LUMDO-667337 format. One record per atom (N, C-alpha, C): atom name; residue in three letters; x, y, z. Coordinates in pm, whole numbers, always signed. Atoms other than C-alpha are relative to their C-alpha. Layout:
REM LUMDO-667337
CA:ALA:X:Y:Z
...
//
This chain:
REM LUMDO-667337
N:MET:+132:+56:+18
CA:MET:-10:-1775:+469
C:MET:-48:+33:-140
N:ASP:+48:-20:+136
CA:ASP:-167:-1818:+129
C:ASP:-129:+80:+2
N:ALA:+122:-79:+15
CA:ALA:-439:-1587:+9
C:ALA:-118:-94:-22
N:GLN:+120:+76:+29
CA:GLN:-795:-1708:-7
C:GLN:-18:-1:-151
N:VAL:+9:+13:+145
CA:VAL:-858:-1836:-357
C:VAL:-144:-30:-39
N:SER:+129:+28:+61
CA:SER:-1178:-1819:-555
C:SER:+24:-8:-150
N:SER:-17:+19:+144
CA:SER:-1241:-1864:-923
C:SER:-43:+123:-76
N:GLY:+33:-110:+89
CA:GLY:-1239:-1595:-1189
C:GLY:-3:-52:-142
N:ARG:+8:+45:+139
CA:ARG:-1310:-1617:-1562
C:ARG:+76:+99:-86
N:SER:-79:-84:+90
CA:SER:-1083:-1488:-1835
C:SER:+5:-65:-137
N:PRO:-12:+59:+134
CA:PRO:-1075:-1531:-2212
C:PRO:+144:-41:-27
N:SER:-134:+46:+34
CA:SER:-779:-1733:-2334
C:SER:+38:+55:-138
N:ALA:-49:-50:+129
CA:ALA:-572:-1658:-2645
C:ALA:-88:-44:-116
N:ASN:+82:+49:+110
CA:ASN:-802:-1871:-2861
C:ASN:-148:+40:+14
N:GLY:+136:-49:-16
CA:GLY:-1118:-1699:-2731
C:GLY:-85:-79:+97
N:ALA:+75:+80:-97
CA:ALA:-1232:-1977:-2498
C:ALA:+14:+63:+138
N:VAL:-5:-53:-136
CA:VAL:-1314:-1880:-2141
C:VAL:+58:-108:+90
N:GLU:-60:+96:-93
CA:GLU:-1094:-2045:-1880
C:GLU:-8:+55:+141
N:GLU:+6:-38:-141
CA:GLU:-1108:-2042:-1502
C:GLU:+140:+36:+48
N:LEU:-127:-43:-58
CA:LEU:-831:-1849:-1328
C:LEU:-18:+16:+150
N:PRO:+13:-23:-144
CA:PRO:-760:-1844:-955
C:PRO:+4:+150:+30
N:VAL:+4:-140:-41
CA:VAL:-844:-1511:-792
C:VAL:+33:+4:+149
N:CYS:-41:-10:-140
CA:CYS:-667:-1422:-467
C:CYS:-77:+113:+68
N:ASN:+67:-101:-80
CA:ASN:-854:-1234:-199
C:ASN:+75:+16:+131
N:TYR:-74:-31:-122
CA:TYR:-688:-1063:+95
C:TYR:-92:+75:+95
N:GLN:+73:-79:-98
CA:GLN:-833:-931:+415
C:GLN:+68:+136:+19
N:VAL:-77:-122:-24
CA:VAL:-555:-671:+448
C:VAL:+105:+19:-109
N:PHE:-110:-39:+89
CA:PHE:-329:-490:+201
C:PHE:+89:+95:+79
N:LEU:-97:-85:-71
CA:LEU:-16:-346:+366
C:LEU:+83:+80:-99
N:SER:-84:-87:+81
CA:SER:+162:-49:+209
C:SER:+99:+68:+93
N:PHE:-102:-59:-86
CA:PHE:+492:+70:+355
C:PHE:+126:+27:-79
N:ARG:-130:-31:+60
CA:ARG:+831:+216:+269
C:ARG:+101:-93:+63
N:ARG:-84:+110:-46
CA:ARG:+1069:-75:+298
C:ARG:+113:+40:+97
N:PRO:-111:-27:-92
CA:PRO:+1383:+83:+452
C:PRO:-43:+57:+135
N:ASP:+43:-64:-124
CA:ASP:+1184:+273:+715
C:ASP:-52:-98:+104
N:VAL:+73:+80:-98
CA:VAL:+979:+0:+877
C:VAL:+10:-151:-19
N:ARG:+2:+143:+31
CA:ARG:+1051:-340:+723
C:ARG:+64:-85:+110
N:ARG:-72:+84:-95
CA:ARG:+1301:-467:+979
C:ARG:-59:+3:+141
N:ASN:+52:-6:-135
CA:ASN:+1103:-367:+1282
C:ASN:-152:-11:+3
N:PHE:+144:+0:-19
CA:PHE:+737:-270:+1290
C:PHE:-74:-93:-97
N:ILE:+75:+78:+99
CA:ILE:+613:-429:+965
C:ILE:+17:-149:+23
N:LYS:-22:+142:-24
CA:LYS:+772:-766:+1041
C:LYS:-90:-50:+113
N:TYR:+81:+42:-114
CA:TYR:+601:-787:+1380
C:TYR:-149:+13:-30
N:PHE:+141:-22:+32
CA:PHE:+272:-644:+1254
C:PHE:-51:-109:-95
N:TYR:+37:+102:+98
CA:TYR:+258:-879:+954
C:TYR:-6:-138:+66
N:ASP:-2:+130:-67
CA:ASP:+355:-1181:+1165
C:ASP:-121:-17:+92
N:HIS:+117:+8:-87
CA:HIS:+77:-1099:+1414
C:HIS:-130:-11:-80
N:LEU:+118:+15:+85
CA:LEU:-180:-1058:+1137
C:LEU:-13:-145:-46
N:ILE:+1:+138:+51
CA:ILE:-86:-1394:+986
C:ILE:-26:-98:+114
N:GLY:+20:+87:-116
CA:GLY:-68:-1556:+1331
C:GLY:-143:+2:+52
N:SER:+140:-12:-42
CA:SER:-422:-1434:+1398
C:SER:-96:-53:-106
N:GLY:+83:+57:+106
CA:GLY:-545:-1599:+1079
C:GLY:-48:+101:-102
N:ILE:+37:-104:+96
CA:ILE:-571:-1276:+880
C:ILE:+84:-15:-125
N:VAL:-69:+14:+127
CA:VAL:-483:-1306:+513
C:VAL:+44:+139:-46
N:ALA:-54:-132:+29
CA:ALA:-253:-1013:+437
C:ALA:+91:-4:-123
N:PHE:-89:-16:+115
CA:PHE:-81:-895:+120
C:PHE:+118:+87:+43
N:ARG:-124:-75:-17
CA:ARG:+280:-787:+160
C:ARG:+83:-36:-121
N:ASP:-57:+25:+132
CA:ASP:+463:-749:-169
C:ASP:+112:-103:-4
N:ARG:-111:+95:+3
CA:ARG:+772:-950:-78
C:ARG:-49:-145:-1
N:GLU:+52:+137:-6
CA:GLU:+561:-1260:-5
C:GLU:-88:-35:-119
N:GLU:+103:+27:+99
CA:GLU:+312:-1223:-288
C:GLU:+39:+23:-145
N:ILE:-40:-28:+139
CA:ILE:+500:-1100:-597
C:ILE:+118:-87:-36
N:ASN:-105:+91:+45
CA:ASN:+708:-1353:-784
C:ASN:+90:+67:-104
N:PRO:-88:-55:+102
CA:PRO:+1011:-1276:-1001
C:PRO:-64:-10:-139
N:GLY:+56:-2:+135
CA:GLY:+900:-1177:-1351
C:GLY:-142:+55:-8
N:GLU:+136:-53:+2
CA:GLU:+553:-1057:-1247
C:GLU:+4:+153:-12
N:ARG:+12:-146:+12
CA:ARG:+443:-703:-1333
C:ARG:-46:+55:+134
N:ILE:+25:-47:-136
CA:ILE:+460:-525:-1000
C:ILE:-124:+88:+9
N:ASN:+113:-92:-10
CA:ASN:+213:-241:-1064
C:ASN:-134:-71:-20
N:THR:+123:+74:+27
CA:THR:-50:-476:-1208
C:THR:-37:-85:+121
N:LYS:+24:+87:-115
CA:LYS:-15:-717:-916
C:LYS:-47:+83:+121
N:ILE:+37:-87:-112
CA:ILE:-36:-432:-661
C:ILE:-143:+52:-15
N:VAL:+134:-54:+24
CA:VAL:-346:-275:-817
C:VAL:-104:-110:+22
N:GLU:+94:+112:-19
CA:GLU:-519:-615:-827
C:GLU:-11:-38:+147
N:ALA:+3:+35:-142
CA:ALA:-422:-688:-466
C:ALA:-82:+101:+79
N:ILE:+79:-103:-68
CA:ILE:-568:-356:-351
C:ILE:-149:-22:-28
N:LYS:+140:+22:+38
CA:LYS:-891:-425:-541
C:LYS:-58:-123:+69
N:ARG:+46:+127:-58
CA:ARG:-912:-774:-388
C:ARG:+18:-6:+152
N:SER:-17:-5:-145
CA:SER:-846:-661:-30
C:SER:-123:+62:+65
N:ASP:+113:-54:-74
CA:ASP:-1111:-592:+230
C:ASP:+33:+136:+60
N:ILE:-43:-124:-64
CA:ILE:-911:-314:+399
C:ILE:+144:+28:-38
N:CYS:-137:-40:+33
CA:CYS:-595:-120:+318
C:CYS:+62:+71:+120
N:ILE:-72:-62:-111
CA:ILE:-338:-24:+579
C:ILE:+130:+59:-51
N:PRO:-126:-65:+34
CA:PRO:-82:+231:+465
C:PRO:+74:+36:+129
N:VAL:-82:-35:-116
CA:VAL:+202:+271:+716
C:VAL:+88:+117:-43
N:PHE:-74:-121:+37
CA:PHE:+322:+629:+675
C:PHE:+120:+14:+94
N:SER:-124:-17:-75
CA:SER:+682:+672:+785
C:SER:+73:+120:-59
N:LYS:-76:-119:+39
CA:LYS:+946:+940:+741
C:LYS:+21:+10:-150
N:ASP:-34:-5:+142
CA:ASP:+1036:+845:+383
C:ASP:-104:-64:-92
N:PHE:+106:+60:+81
CA:PHE:+705:+698:+258
C:PHE:-17:+75:-132
N:ALA:+28:-81:+120
CA:ALA:+657:+987:+12
C:ALA:+115:+2:-99
N:SER:-112:+4:+96
CA:SER:+1001:+938:-144
C:SER:-17:-113:-100
N:SER:+25:+115:+87
CA:SER:+866:+620:-304
C:SER:-122:+26:-89
N:ALA:+111:-15:+94
CA:ALA:+656:+668:-618
C:ALA:-95:-118:+11
N:ALA:+85:+118:-13
CA:ALA:+529:+313:-567
C:ALA:-94:+13:+120
N:CYS:+85:-20:-118
CA:CYS:+400:+395:-216
C:CYS:-109:+102:-28
N:LEU:+99:-103:+33
CA:LEU:+228:+708:-345
C:LEU:-105:-53:-97
N:MET:+94:+63:+93
CA:MET:+72:+510:-631
C:MET:-96:-91:+76
N:GLU:+85:+88:-79
CA:GLU:-57:+256:-379
C:GLU:-103:+81:+79
N:ALA:+93:-85:-77
CA:ALA:-209:+531:-161
C:ALA:-110:+54:-91
N:ALA:+99:-52:+95
CA:ALA:-381:+684:-465
C:ALA:-96:-110:-44
N:GLN:+84:+112:+42
CA:GLN:-510:+342:-572
C:GLN:-98:-39:+110
N:MET:+89:+30:-113
CA:MET:-654:+281:-224
C:MET:-119:+95:-1
N:VAL:+106:-100:+2
CA:VAL:-851:+605:-243
C:VAL:-90:-21:-121
N:GLU:+77:+20:+123
CA:GLU:-957:+543:-603
C:GLU:-89:-124:+8
N:SER:+76:+124:-12
CA:SER:-1073:+190:-518
C:SER:-111:+8:+104
N:GLU:+100:-22:-105
CA:GLU:-1285:+329:-232
C:GLU:-3:-113:+102
N:LYS:-11:+102:-103
CA:LYS:-1160:+60:+2
C:LYS:+7:+66:+137
N:PRO:-22:-54:-134
CA:PRO:-1176:+112:+378
C:PRO:+151:+12:+24
N:ILE:-142:-25:-24
CA:ILE:-842:+261:+484
C:ILE:+21:+25:+148
N:LEU:-38:-17:-139
CA:LEU:-687:+233:+830
C:LEU:+147:+41:+4
N:PRO:-140:-43:+5
CA:PRO:-372:+447:+826
C:PRO:+70:-14:+135
N:ILE:-89:+0:-116
CA:ILE:-84:+408:+1067
C:ILE:+109:+102:-29
N:PHE:-105:-101:+14
CA:PHE:+151:+700:+1118
C:PHE:+113:-42:+93
N:TYR:-112:+57:-74
CA:TYR:+484:+554:+1226
C:TYR:+117:+99:+2
N:GLY:-109:-96:-12
CA:GLY:+725:+819:+1351
C:GLY:-21:+127:-79
N:VAL:+34:-122:+76
CA:VAL:+547:+1091:+1152
C:VAL:-143:+38:+37
N:LYS:+133:-50:-37
CA:LYS:+245:+1307:+1235
C:LYS:-90:+10:-123
N:PRO:+92:-12:+112
CA:PRO:-68:+1309:+1017
C:PRO:+8:+136:-72
N:CYS:-6:-132:+65
CA:CYS:-31:+1685:+955
C:CYS:+121:+12:-93
N:VAL:-118:+0:+87
CA:VAL:+316:+1625:+805
C:VAL:-35:-64:-134
N:VAL:+44:+69:+121
CA:VAL:+159:+1385:+556
C:VAL:-103:+86:-75
N:GLN:+109:-75:+63
CA:GLN:-152:+1593:+490
C:GLN:+48:+127:-69
N:TYR:-45:-128:+56
CA:TYR:+32:+1920:+430
C:TYR:+138:-8:-64
N:ARG:-129:+26:+67
CA:ARG:+349:+1764:+283
C:ARG:+112:+86:+58
N:GLN:-106:-72:-70
CA:GLN:+586:+1907:+540
C:GLN:+124:-88:+11
N:GLY:-123:+75:-25
CA:GLY:+946:+1804:+609
C:GLY:+40:-88:-117
N:THR:-44:+93:+104
CA:THR:+1057:+1496:+417
C:THR:-107:-21:-107
N:TYR:+108:+15:+98
CA:TYR:+716:+1478:+247
C:TYR:+5:+113:-102
N:GLY:-13:-113:+92
CA:GLY:+759:+1825:+99
C:GLY:+120:-15:-91
N:THR:-122:+22:+78
CA:THR:+1113:+1745:-12
C:THR:-22:-107:-106
N:ALA:+26:+110:+95
CA:ALA:+998:+1420:-175
C:ALA:-87:+49:-116
N:PHE:+87:-48:+107
CA:PHE:+722:+1596:-369
C:PHE:+72:+95:-94
N:ILE:-79:-87:+88
CA:ILE:+966:+1857:-500
C:ILE:+76:-86:-101
N:LYS:-72:+91:+90
CA:LYS:+1172:+1570:-645
C:LYS:-94:-67:-99
N:HIS:+96:+66:+89
CA:HIS:+866:+1392:-785
C:HIS:-52:+95:-108
N:GLU:+53:-97:+96
CA:GLU:+742:+1710:-953
C:GLU:+92:+18:-120
N:GLY:-92:-9:+112
CA:GLY:+1054:+1711:-1168
C:GLY:-1:-122:-90
N:ARG:-2:+127:+74
CA:ARG:+992:+1354:-1284
C:ARG:-138:-49:-46
N:ARG:+136:+50:+28
CA:ARG:+613:+1308:-1300
C:ARG:-89:+110:-57
N:ASP:+93:-98:+56
CA:ASP:+324:+1475:-1479
C:ASP:-87:+60:+111
N:ALA:+77:-76:-99
CA:ALA:+106:+1728:-1295
C:ALA:-123:-77:+48
N:GLU:+120:+77:-37
CA:GLU:-201:+1500:-1299
C:GLU:+33:-106:+105
N:THR:-43:+103:-95
CA:THR:-14:+1221:-1118
C:THR:+33:+63:+135
N:ILE:-37:-69:-124
CA:ILE:+129:+1464:-861
C:ILE:-125:+44:+76
N:THR:+125:-44:-63
CA:THR:-217:+1608:-793
C:THR:-74:-119:+60
N:LYS:+67:+121:-50
CA:LYS:-363:+1258:-755
C:LYS:+66:-48:+129
N:TRP:-73:+43:-119
CA:TRP:-90:+1167:-504
C:TRP:-25:+95:+117
N:LYS:+23:-99:-106
CA:LYS:-133:+1490:-306
C:LYS:-140:-15:+58
N:ASN:+138:+17:-45
CA:ASN:-509:+1443:-289
C:ASN:-18:-128:+81
N:ALA:+9:+127:-73
CA:ALA:-470:+1082:-178
C:ALA:+58:+15:+140
N:LEU:-61:-18:-132
CA:LEU:-234:+1177:+105
C:LEU:-87:+87:+89
N:ALA:+87:-88:-78
CA:ALA:-462:+1461:+218
C:ALA:-125:-75:+46
N:ASN:+119:+78:-32
CA:ASN:-763:+1228:+207
C:ASN:+30:-100:+112
N:ILE:-33:+104:-98
CA:ILE:-595:+947:+402
C:ILE:+42:+61:+133
N:ALA:-47:-62:-124
CA:ALA:-430:+1179:+656
C:ALA:-116:+57:+81
N:GLY:+117:-50:-71
CA:GLY:-777:+1309:+744
C:GLY:-82:-109:+68
N:ILE:+71:+112:-61
CA:ILE:-890:+963:+857
C:ILE:+55:-23:+141
N:LEU:-44:+33:-135
CA:LEU:-880:+879:+1228
C:LEU:+95:-118:-8
N:ALA:-106:+98:+23
CA:ALA:-563:+675:+1261
C:ALA:+76:-32:+128
N:PHE:-92:+33:-108
CA:PHE:-305:+515:+1484
C:PHE:+128:+79:-22
N:GLU:-129:-69:+6
CA:GLU:+6:+718:+1563
C:GLU:+96:-75:+92
N:LEU:-100:+75:-76
CA:LEU:+314:+524:+1674
C:LEU:+135:+69:-9
N:GLU:-136:-52:+2
CA:GLU:+660:+639:+1771
C:GLU:+90:-101:-69
N:ASP:-99:+86:+65
CA:ASP:+954:+500:+1576
C:ASP:+86:-63:+108
N:VAL:-76:+70:-105
CA:VAL:+1095:+238:+1814
C:VAL:+67:-123:-58
N:ASP:-71:+121:+41
CA:ASP:+1343:-44:+1775
C:ASP:-69:-120:+63
N:MET:+72:+116:-50
CA:MET:+1151:-370:+1806
C:MET:+87:-125:-1
N:GLY:-90:+114:+7
CA:GLY:+1456:-592:+1768
C:GLY:+76:-12:+122
//
């Protein structure tokens, strides 16, 4: 389903203001692809779309050649609600952590789903979350790591849905 489109204004190269389409989403989905893509996310996304909800999922909305981070940040800003799906390996993805931090920074309503992982594991970076952060700390600056940790702690403190990891195929 296509995003709702409204009009935005942007200066062109020659200084004239031109109208640009602006996409608006009701839901922004954030998830770690290998963990949940083939089962839960597919069914969840299909049900959102089938219910007439305009949802952003990167595979459907980002075209080859587009700047991924820019597109993601804009999609979060243009979404009514953000739904991060925390799974076992969510924290191993710098992109997922960046999305979580952007959700908090944008002050959007957040409805977390914990899929096969408990909120306390996310909040206190236990198990695979702790291991992932040890790896990130060797590659990222301290400010970014702190921002990611704070975002996870913030989101994990929100009343959420907890689901077991089940095969939906």
